[in-house]
C-alpha positions as CSV (number, residue, x, y, z in Angstrom):
1,X,0.0,0.0,0.0
2,X,1.4,3.4,-0.9
3,X,1.5,6.3,1.5
4,X,-1.4,8.3,-0.2
5,X,-3.5,5.1,-0.3
6,X,-3.0,4.6,3.5
7,X,-3.7,8.2,4.3
8,X,-7.0,8.0,2.3
9,X,-7.9,4.8,4.1
10,X,-7.4,6.4,7.5
11,X,-9.1,9.6,6.5
12,X,-12.6,8.1,6.4
13,X,-14.5,8.9,9.6
14,X,-16.1,5.5,10.0
15,X,-12.8,3.7,9.4
16,X,-11.1,6.0,11.9
17,X,-13.8,5.2,14.5
18,X,-13.3,1.5,13.9
19,X,-9.5,1.9,14.4
20,X,-10.2,3.7,17.7
21,X,-12.5,1.0,18.8
22,X,-10.0,-1.8,17.9
23,X,-6.8,-0.3,19.0
24,X,-6.8,-1.8,22.5
25,X,-9.3,-4.7,22.2
26,X,-10.6,-7.2,19.7
27,X,-14.3,-6.9,19.0
28,X,-17.2,-8.5,17.1
29,X,-19.3,-6.6,14.5
30,X,-22.2,-6.0,16.9
31,X,-19.8,-4.5,19.5
32,X,-18.3,-2.3,16.8
33,X,-21.8,-1.1,15.8
34,X,-22.4,0.0,19.3
35,X,-18.9,1.5,19.7
36,X,-19.1,3.6,16.5
37,X,-22.8,4.4,16.5
38,X,-23.0,3.4,12.9
39,X,-25.4,1.0,11.1
40,X,-24.3,-2.6,10.9
41,X,-24.2,-2.6,7.0
42,X,-21.9,0.4,7.0
43,X,-19.6,-1.0,9.6
44,X,-19.4,-4.3,7.7
45,X,-18.6,-2.5,4.5
46,X,-15.7,-0.6,6.0
47,X,-14.5,-3.7,7.9
48,X,-14.3,-5.6,4.6
49,X,-12.3,-2.7,3.0
50,X,-9.9,-2.6,6.0
51,X,-9.5,-6.4,5.9
52,X,-8.8,-6.4,2.1
53,X,-6.2,-3.8,2.6
54,X,-4.5,-5.7,5.5
55,X,-5.4,-3.2,8.2
56,X,-7.5,-5.7,10.2
57,X,-7.6,-9.4,10.4
58,X,-10.5,-11.8,11.4
59,X,-10.6,-14.9,13.5
60,X,-13.5,-17.2,14.4
61,X,-14.1,-17.6,18.1
62,X,-12.7,-20.7,19.6
63,X,-15.6,-20.8,22.0
64,X,-18.4,-20.2,19.5
65,X,-17.4,-20.6,15.9
66,X,-20.4,-18.5,14.7
67,X,-18.7,-15.4,16.2
68,X,-16.0,-13.5,14.3
69,X,-13.5,-11.3,16.1
70,X,-11.8,-8.3,14.3
71,X,-8.2,-7.4,15.3
72,X,-6.2,-4.3,14.3
73,X,-2.9,-5.3,12.7
74,X,-0.8,-3.1,14.9
75,X,2.6,-4.2,13.8
76,X,1.7,-3.8,10.1
77,X,0.1,-0.4,10.7
78,X,3.2,0.8,12.6
79,X,5.5,-0.2,9.8
80,X,3.3,1.6,7.2
81,X,3.2,4.8,9.4
82,X,7.0,4.6,9.9
83,X,7.4,4.3,6.1
84,X,5.1,7.4,5.6
85,X,7.0,9.4,8.2
86,X,10.4,8.5,6.7
87,X,9.2,9.4,3.2
88,X,8.5,12.9,4.5
89,X,11.5,13.2,6.8
90,X,13.5,10.5,8.7
91,X,13.4,12.5,11.9
92,X,9.6,12.4,12.2
93,X,9.4,8.8,13.6
94,X,11.9,7.4,16.1
95,X,13.3,3.9,15.2
96,X,13.0,2.6,18.7
97,X,10.3,4.3,20.7
98,X,10.2,3.7,24.4
99,X,6.8,3.3,26.0
100,X,5.9,5.6,28.9
101,X,6.8,4.5,32.4
102,X,3.4,3.5,33.7
103,X,3.2,2.9,37.5
104,X,0.6,2.1,40.1
105,X,-1.6,0.0,37.9
106,X,-3.0,-3.5,38.4
107,X,-3.6,-5.8,35.4
108,X,-5.0,-9.3,35.3
109,X,-4.7,-11.6,32.2
110,X,-7.3,-14.4,32.0
111,X,-7.5,-17.5,29.9
112,X,-9.0,-21.0,30.4
113,X,-6.0,-23.0,31.6
114,X,-3.5,-20.3,32.6
115,X,-0.8,-22.5,31.1
116,X,0.4,-20.6,28.1
117,X,-1.0,-17.3,26.6
118,X,-1.9,-15.6,29.9
119,X,1.3,-16.7,31.6
120,X,3.4,-15.3,28.7
121,X,1.4,-12.1,28.7
122,X,1.9,-11.7,32.5
123,X,5.7,-12.2,32.1
124,X,5.9,-9.9,29.1
125,X,4.0,-7.0,30.7
126,X,6.1,-7.3,33.9
127,X,9.3,-7.2,31.8
128,X,8.3,-4.4,29.4
129,X,7.0,-2.2,32.2
130,X,10.2,-2.7,34.2
131,X,8.1,-4.2,37.0
132,X,6.3,-1.0,37.6
133,X,2.9,-2.6,36.9
134,X,1.4,-5.2,39.3
135,X,0.4,-8.0,36.9
136,X,-1.2,-11.4,37.5
137,X,-2.7,-14.1,35.4
138,X,-5.4,-16.7,36.2
139,X,-7.6,-19.3,34.6
140,X,-11.0,-20.8,35.0
141,X,-9.5,-24.3,34.8
142,X,-5.8,-23.9,35.6
143,X,-3.2,-26.4,34.5
144,X,0.6,-26.5,34.8
145,X,2.6,-24.1,32.7
146,X,3.2,-25.6,29.3
147,X,6.9,-26.5,28.6
148,X,6.8,-24.7,25.2
149,X,5.7,-21.5,26.9
150,X,8.8,-21.8,29.2
151,X,11.1,-22.5,26.2
152,X,9.6,-19.6,24.1
153,X,10.1,-17.1,26.9
154,X,13.6,-18.4,27.6
155,X,14.5,-17.3,24.1
156,X,13.3,-13.8,25.0
157,X,15.4,-13.8,28.1
158,X,12.3,-14.1,30.4
159,X,12.1,-16.9,33.0
160,X,8.6,-18.3,33.5
161,X,9.7,-20.7,36.1
162,X,9.1,-18.1,38.8
163,X,5.4,-18.0,37.9
164,X,2.7,-20.5,38.8
165,X,-0.8,-21.3,37.6
166,X,-3.6,-19.6,39.5
167,X,-7.4,-20.3,39.7
168,X,-9.6,-17.4,38.7
169,X,-11.7,-17.8,41.9
170,X,-8.7,-17.0,44.0
171,X,-8.5,-13.4,42.7
172,X,-12.3,-12.8,42.3
173,X,-12.3,-10.6,45.4
174,X,-9.5,-8.4,44.1
175,X,-9.9,-5.3,42.0
176,X,-7.9,-4.6,38.8
177,X,-7.6,-1.6,36.6
178,X,-7.5,-3.7,33.5
179,X,-8.7,-7.3,33.0
180,X,-7.5,-8.7,29.6
181,X,-8.8,-12.0,28.3
182,X,-6.5,-13.7,25.8
183,X,-8.7,-16.6,24.8
184,X,-12.3,-16.5,23.4
185,X,-13.6,-19.1,25.9
186,X,-12.4,-17.0,28.8
187,X,-14.2,-14.0,27.6
188,X,-17.4,-15.7,26.7
189,X,-17.7,-18.4,29.4
190,X,-15.7,-17.3,32.5
191,X,-17.4,-15.5,35.4
192,X,-17.2,-11.7,35.6
193,X,-14.0,-10.4,37.1
194,X,-14.1,-7.2,39.1
195,X,-12.6,-4.3,37.1
196,X,-12.7,-0.6,37.9
197,X,-11.1,0.4,34.6
198,X,-11.2,-1.5,31.3
199,X,-12.2,-5.0,30.2
200,X,-10.2,-5.8,27.1
201,X,-10.0,-8.8,24.8
202,X,-6.9,-9.9,22.9
203,X,-8.0,-13.1,21.2
204,X,-5.2,-15.5,20.3
205,X,-5.4,-19.0,19.0
206,X,-4.4,-21.6,21.5
207,X,-0.9,-22.9,20.5
208,X,-1.3,-25.9,22.9
209,X,-3.9,-27.4,20.6
210,X,-1.3,-28.1,17.9
211,X,-0.1,-31.7,17.9
212,X,3.0,-31.4,15.7
213,X,6.0,-30.4,17.8
214,X,7.6,-28.0,15.2
215,X,4.3,-26.4,14.3
216,X,3.4,-25.9,17.9
217,X,6.8,-24.3,18.7
218,X,6.3,-21.9,15.8
219,X,2.8,-21.1,17.0
220,X,4.2,-20.3,20.5
221,X,6.8,-17.9,18.9
222,X,4.0,-16.2,16.9
223,X,1.9,-15.9,20.1
224,X,4.8,-14.3,22.0
225,X,5.3,-11.9,19.1
226,X,1.7,-10.8,18.9
227,X,1.5,-10.5,22.7
228,X,4.6,-8.3,22.8
229,X,3.1,-6.1,20.0
230,X,-0.2,-5.7,21.9
231,X,1.5,-5.0,25.3
232,X,3.7,-2.3,23.8
233,X,0.6,-0.7,22.3
234,X,-1.2,-1.1,25.6
235,X,1.6,0.8,27.4
236,X,1.5,3.6,24.8
237,X,-2.2,4.2,25.5
238,X,-1.2,5.8,28.8
239,X,1.0,8.4,27.1
240,X,0.0,11.9,28.4
241,X,-2.3,10.5,31.0
242,X,-1.9,11.2,34.7
243,X,-2.0,7.7,36.0
């Protein structure tokens, strides 16, 4: 996509509203209709345009295959925007932006088994925030941390062996600023978790379900990459906020 094409794509008010709704959480069409205040047919039209242009991706719910979640392709969008900025002047966009130093926040990651995705997310947020955010993870049916999750995080220099699986009902009486579900079943089936701030959804396919060892290892690597991208974007949402 050329710079003028991307600028035209982003300039549309409905597409801009969809980007704002998707920038911190995956959502379904009916949720995007409510978030944007636009008719369902118009939202669907613009979502198709954004999907065709690679700005959003779709994924069927692992809990209810009839539901489709839309995700903003943050890494791809960032590369496009960097390219546009550099085409104007190389000083406009830093090569290695550092997220703001967020402190005093409590975040809970939730998935079904608390054995892979939520454990990796917990470790990544703790690492990327420099330990300034209190972060936990839990599952509705917790299991032991998966060995591939440990190996994947080892390659990133992060040790999961200091973490442990936790049942969701053991934190149900605590309050969190952000509760982030990382699997569809956790979002659609789990009990309500107390949250005084935001409830977000970052739907990621379960890499544990893959039987082939090499394919599963590659899926864990992709999961770690996508979580890192989402967490970096999550930290940037606090820029300029007094929190």
